N, C-alpha and C positions, 0 to 999 in steps of 0.2 A: 761586506762582499762575498756574493758568490762567485762559483766557480765560471758560470759564463761571463760575468763582469770583467774576475781577471785575467782571464785566457783575451778579451776585444784589449784589455788595458796592455797586455803584453805584444799582443800582435800591434795594435799602435805604436808603440816604442819599436818596436824593430821596427816599423817603419821609418821612423822618426831618425834611428839609428841608420838606416839604409840610405836616405835622403841627404844626409849629413855626409854620408861616406860618398854619394855621387858629387856632391857642392863642393867636397875637399879637392874631388877629382878634376872638377870642370873650374876650378880657382886655382888648378895646379899647386896644390896640398899651402899655397899662402895664406895666411890666417889672417890676415890683415887686411881689414876692408876698403881701407882707402888706397892700396898698392905700398903703402909704404914700408920695408922693409928695417930691420932694428938699427940697421948704420945709417938709415936716414937715404936709401936710395929708391929712386922710384923705382917698382917695377916696370917691366917691361911692356907697351901698351899692349891691349887687345886688338886681336889682327880681327878683322872686320869678316873675313872670311873663315866659315867656320869648316872647319874640319869635320870628317865623319865620324873622328870619335868623338867630337863633341857634339853631334846631330847626333848618335846613337844615346849618350849620355843624355843629354836634354830631354830626346824623348822618352825616356826612362823613367826621369824627375813629372816631366809632366803625366805620365799615368801614373804615379806613385801620388803625389798633389791630387789628381781627381777621385784615383780613389781613397785616399785620406777624408776628402770633402762630402764623397759619397757614402762613406762610412761613418762618420759624423753625422749626418743629418741622419741617413735611419736610425741610427741609434739614437738621434735625439726626438724621432718619434714614437719609437718602444719605450722609450724610455718618463714620456710624460704620460701621465695616468690620464689626461683628458681624452687622449688619443681611442678613436674606435676601436673595437677587438680586432675587424676587419682591416682598417689600417696599420694595426699592428702586428698581426700574420703576416702580410702583404710584405711591410717593411723589414720582419726577419725573413722571408723567403728569397727576396730582394739582396740581403746581405749576405747571404749562404750562398747564392749565385755569384753573388762581386768577387766573393774570397776561393769561390771555386775556381772562377774564370781569372786570376788572379795568380793562384799555384797552378793553374793550367799554362799562362804567358809565361813562367818563369822554366816549367821545366820545359816546353818546348823553346826557348832560347839556349835551356844548357843542354838539351838532347842534338839541337844545331851545331852546336862550337863543337861539342864530341864529333860531330860528324864534317867538321871542319873548314868551317866558314868562318869566316876570322871574330864576327860579331852579329847581333840576332836583337830585335826589338820586335815584340809581339802586342798586338790589343785584342782583347775579343769586342766586338759589336755586333750586335744585332744579329747572333749567329753565323758573323762572319769574321774569318780570322784576320786582323791586318799586319802581315809581316813583313817588317823591314829586314836586310839579310845584306852583309858585309861580305862584299869576292872579291878576288884580285881581276874576276872579269864580270865585264856586266854581263855577256849574256851564259845564263847558265846554262850546264852541258844537261840533256834528258835525264842520266844518272840524279845530277844536283837537285834538280824539280821531281823525280820521286820520290829521293831521300826526305825531300821538304814534303811534299804529299803525307808522306807514310807518316812523320815525327807528327805532322799536325793532328792527323785523324786520330794514330794511336791515342797520341793523349788527350786532345780534345770532344772526338766524335764528332767536330764539324769539316762537311767537306767543299765549302765556299771559303776559298782562300785569294786574298789581293796581296799580292808578292809585291815589292820594289826591292831593286838591287841597285847596292851602293857599290861603287869604288874604294 
């Protein structure tokens, strides 16, 4: 196993751990799949109304799952001995771009939380940053919008932002 393979394996392992942590948060740290706890009592029924916290967690899980699937597909192309050289080169470039976009998303989310937003979820698609932020007010102030734009631009160098505000 070379360094690249070790890095890929460690990255995938980290993503799996993150997915497990988010799954635990979504399930309310209930480790019982059928909803029974050790006392035999049924867990409270799941509310069909999704809270915004669950919405943000599900968005992160969906993003992580999509990134993992795309990375695995690209890695399969790279590892396939029968793949043409140009396809392997293209897959490596896409994998690098995917990793960079993923890092940008987590950096944007972290910086927005530092700016005072309760939560944020970011996705980068086709040179567009799709951002969902949780704020006490559904209408953002001009300063908040400027903060968001400056964070996105400084981290990702992308000007095109689709913003969705949740309470």
